[in-house]
N, C-alpha and C positions, 0 to 999 in steps of 0.2 A: 390425601395427600393429593397434591398442587401438580403442577406441568409447568417447566422452563420454555422460555419460549424457540428454543433447540425443539423439544418436543410436539409442542400443537404445529410447527409450522412443517415437523417431516411425516404431523400424522397426516395434515390437509391433502397434503404432498403425491401420499398412500391413500388414501380414500376411506382415512378410516378415522375413526369417533378419536381413536387412544392409541399413543402410541410410549412407551417407555426403553428409560435407555439400558440397552444389551437386546430389542428385538429388532428380529432381520425383516428389512422390509423392500418393497418395489415402490421407490418415492418418482416421481415425475418433475424434473426440476420446469418448473419457468420460464428461466432463462438457461442458457447455455452459449458460455464466450467465449473466445480464442484470439492471440495472435499470428499473427504469421511468423514464422520461425520454423527453419530448417531441424528435421526430426520430429516437426510433429505434426504443420499444417497438413506441411505433404506426403506423409503419414498418413493422418487420418484420411486424408482427401483417395491416394491408394488402397488403403486394406477398404474401405468403405464398399468400394467398387472388385477387388478381388479374392478380399477373402468372402466378405457377407453379400455381395451380387447387390448389393442396393444403389443405385443410382441417384437418386433423390431421398434427402427427407424428408419426412416429415412434418407438417406444421413448422416452414422455413419463419415465420415470423418469431418465432422464441428464442433465434439463432444470431449471433452478432460476432464480425470479425474486425479488430484492426489491422490496421497495419501502421507500428509507433515503433516497430526494433526496426535498425538499420535506414534510416530516416535523417536524412535521405541516403537515396542508394550510393556509392562508393564505389562499385564496381559493375556492368556490366551484368555479371551473375547474379548479381543482388538485386539489380534492376528486373533481370530474368522471373529469378524466385515473387516479386510482389506482380509481375503480369505473369502469373501462372494462379496467385490468389487471387486476385481481383478477379478473373475468367470463373476461377473454383465459387467465390460468392456470386457469381452473374450466375451461373452455371444450377446451382442451387435454390435462389431468391433466398441467398443472405443477408442483411444486412454489412454494409463497409463502409467503416471510420478510418480513413485515411488525409494522414496531417493535423487530422483537431488534438491531436495531441498522447498521452498516455492513457491507454484506453480503461484501465479500472478507473482510472476519474472523469472519463468522457463520459464513462458505461452512467456515474451519478449525475450526468449535464442533461443527460439528453432522453431519461423516465428511465432508467434500468433499477435505477434504487428502490425499490420498493416495498416499505413496510411489509413487513409478514411474509415476503414470497422466498423464492430457492432458486439459487442460480453453482449451476458447476463450472468450471477451467480447468485448466491445465496448472496456472501461475498458482501456488497458495498468495503471494499477497494479495490476490481479489477477496481476502477477507479481507479485508479497510472498510467493502461495501456493509461488512453489517455495525458501524455505525448509526448505518442508518432504520437500525432493528429488523433487516432480512440475515437468511443462511445462505453464505456464500463460501464453494467451500473447493479448493481444489485437490485435481483429481491428481493429478501428473496423467500417465499414458491413458489410464482408466476413462476418461474424460470420455476415449472412444465409442464409449456402452451408450453414453448420451447420444451418437450421432447414430445407430446401428437399432436403436430401440426407444420407443417415449418413456421405457422406466428405467432406472438403472437401481442394481444392487446395494443396500447399504445396512450398516446394524449402526443401528440409534446411538447417537454418542452421549456419555454420559459430560456432564457441564461443573466445570470449575467454577465459582464465585467468587471476584476480589473488589473488596471493596474498597476506596479509596478514598481518604479523608487525612483533613484540614484546610490549611487556605496553600495555596501553591505562592511560593517565594518570587518577587521581581528575578527577570534572568534567567528562570528554569519554566525550560518547555514540555511537549509533547513528550518529546525523544527522551528528557532527564527521566520522563515519570513511569518511562516503560523503562526503562534502565535500572532505573529504581527498582522496578519488580522483580525483573530480571533478576539483578542481584539480591533482592531479600528470598527470592523461591526458587530458584534456578532454572539453568536452559532446558527441562523436562517435565516441570511441576505440573503441565497441564497435557502430558503424551496422549496422540490420539484422541481426544476431548475439547470440549466448546471450550472457552475462553469467554465469560459473561462479565464485563465491566460495571458496576455500581458505583454508588457513596455522594458526596455535596462535591468532592474534585471535581466530577463528568457534568456536573448541574455549572461549574464555575468556567469549563474550557470550554470551543467550540468546536463545529461541528469536523471543523479540518481537523482539529489535533486530535477531535475523536479517529480519525479517518487511522492518525500515523498510529494510534497505540495500538488499532484492528487489523492493520494493515503489516503489520511486524508479529502478531502472534504466532505464527511460528518456529519464531528463536527461543517459544515456551514448548515447543512440542508439539501446541494445540495444532487443531486442522483448521477450524478456524474462530473466530473472538463476535463478539456482539456488544447491543446498546441499548437498552431496552425505549421501545421508539417511546418521544416524549414534543415538548414544545420548539425544544432545539432543533430535532431533527423536521418535524414539523415543516417550521419554518424558512428552514436548509432548503425543502423540495419546493416549496411555493410558488417559484417560479415556472416548473418542470413540469411538462406534459406526463405523468405515469405511465409504464407500455401496458397495464394492467390494471382492472380493479379487485384489488383484495385488503379485504378488514384486518388492521395492524393486532398484534398478539403482542404478548407480555407476558411476560415469567410470573408464575401466581406467587403469593408471599407465603405458601407452603409448599414451594415448589423442590424437591429431592436433588440435593449437589453430591457430586463423591469428594469434594472438597469446598472450604468457605473462607477467606481469607483476607483481613483487612489489615492497611498498611496507610500510615500517616505519611503526607510528604513533608508537614513542618520544618522547617530548618533546612529542608532540600536543597543540593548545590548542585551548582552543573557535572553529569557523569560523563565519561566518550566508554565505550565500548574498543581497544586498546587491541592493534595487531597481535593476534589469528585469526581471532573467533568474535562474531557479535556476542559469547555471551563473559565474554573479558570482558567485564567491568571495575573500572575502576575510577574514581574522583577526577574529574578533572584534573584540578591544581598538583595530582601527584605527575603532571606529564607540560604541567606550568614553564615556558619557554622555550620546550624541543621546537627546533629549526619545521617548518612545514614549508613545501613545497609549490602545494596546487588545496585549493578551494572547493567545492562544491556544493553549491543545494542546487536540489532538485530531486529523482526521480517519482517513487509512485507512491513515497515515504515522506514526502517535501515539497516545497515551490507551488506553494500551495499560494492564495493571498495572504494570506496575516502572516506566511513565511516573509515574503519577499518585502512586508509591511517592519518587521522587524528589523529585517537586512539593512534595510534602507535606512533606518531611523538609526541606526548605530555605525554605521558609512556616512552619512553626511556632512560634511562639511569637513573629514578626514578622506584618505584615499590608499586604495588596496598600494604595500608594499612593491616596490620594483620586480624583485626578486619571483612575484609570485602572482600567479593567476588563478584568477578565481573566475570560476563557472556559473552561471545562475541559468535552469531551465525551467522556466515557467511549465506545470506540469498540461498546463492542456491551450488550447491555442487561446478559451474563452478564459482564460485566469490572466493571461498576457496581455490581451483587449483592455482587460481591466484596469491590470498594473501598471497598461501603460497610460489611461483615463487617468489614472492617479498621479501618476508622475513617476511612481515609482521606477521605473524603466529609467528613464532620466538619469533619478537621484542614482541609482545602479552608474548607470555608463560614466555618468557625472567625476562617481570613486573611481574609476576604473576598470568594474568588472565587466566583462566577456558574458554577455546577457545572449542567449540562442533559441531559438522556436523550440518546439514540446517536441522532444523526440526520449529512449528510456537509452542512447548509446552512451549517453556518459555513462552507465551508472553501472554499464559492466565491460566498461574500456573499449569500446567502440572506436570510441575516438575521445579525445585529448589524454593520447595514455601515457601511463610514468614511464623512462629511463627508474634503471634499477638505483638504487640506491636513495632513491626520492618519498617524499612522503607527503599527503594528501590526508586533509580533513574533507567531511564529505558526511552532504546524510541518504545516502546512497542505502541502499538495502544491504549491503554483506563489503566482508573487509579479509576475505581470505584470503592467501595470497596471487596474486596477477588479476583481481578480479577489475582493478582497472591498468593494468601493464603489468609492468614485468612483476614476475612471482617474488625478487629480488626489494619487491618497493614495497611501503607500509599504508597504510589508513586506517586511520580515527576515525570512529561514526560518531557525533555530536547533535547538537540541534544548530537550525537556523543562524541561529545568536554567535554561539562560541565559532563555526564558522567563520564569522563574518570579523567579526572578535579577532581571531587569528589573519582575515585579513588587514589587517589591519598594523596589527606587526612584524607578519610572516614568522611566527610563532605559537603555539599555542596558545592562548589569553584567557579571562575566564570574562566572559563580554559583562558580567554584571559593573566591570569596572565603565562601561560605555553606555551603562543605560540610567 
């Protein structure tokens, strides 16, 4: 019986020839990432010294810190927190990325997206790096273990395989495909397991769209998601210098899976995750015409170059409704630069959008907060009450195309009518 890509990666990082789902191992992450956020990085730094009597991490080259929340700082307290993070990073010898953009995206731009590697973070959306054929897992507070010893305890997870077939219809994007999976299989079908994507649809979509689908994996209950490395991921990584040299691995044809599902995307229509849950999936047409006040294209789940191209195409020659606020936040500085070079930023501004430098702050309501009674269409990660401001506001999660269409009408609209 063959092995899954997850089993192969955990076998290598555990120093074992073979591991199987259910085995308990001590695996050494190739990379450990965090972003500065109160209750996480400050607590890790304190616990290292006070509880574990550790002044310095070993192999600091494995570690990276990203300042991508509270950017730019709004209060003296926020800037003081950033100052502490900078000092801690220097003290530990960890590489710090500040102002580069959202860390999960920046990581793949600066060499941490290494096929066959193992990365841990406290944030579950790091799973988007699985699009490059690596195992990237969010451990929440248990990421502390990776700071105080070389290897971490893991129970090798089972893997569920989802095969996507058919042809992606016009006006349907990766967010719609993920919502389709969630609608058909439910919000816990992959609970505590690895979600492995495959099938001809994966061959037809971009690496950016794969990142979106992998980055949202937690909403299926999965601990991460992965796509076996192929020519698409190889081409995407070609401009980068990878941090380490590892031989890529893929799941064997006879690998053992805990579950196997085939889904067809033929005839798929735009979908939304309606409030109050990212699992509340419904056809966009059910809400067509509903007035909305704001739109957001960005977050670690969106805001990439292809998303900006689609939004610019829909908005070209059109205007954002006067009562509607459209916030567009490229995911990284590099993406923003490339979008400017292509003329996309100018097109979006001409249409009336507000374009901001990369930051996580729009996604969690730290900037551009909503008042009670307002509604937003968003490519952010969550739509729970209070996520983008007042707990009495509403968020409809959808594709960048659907956000752009809504901006034109000031109401939830079908993007296919503008493509």
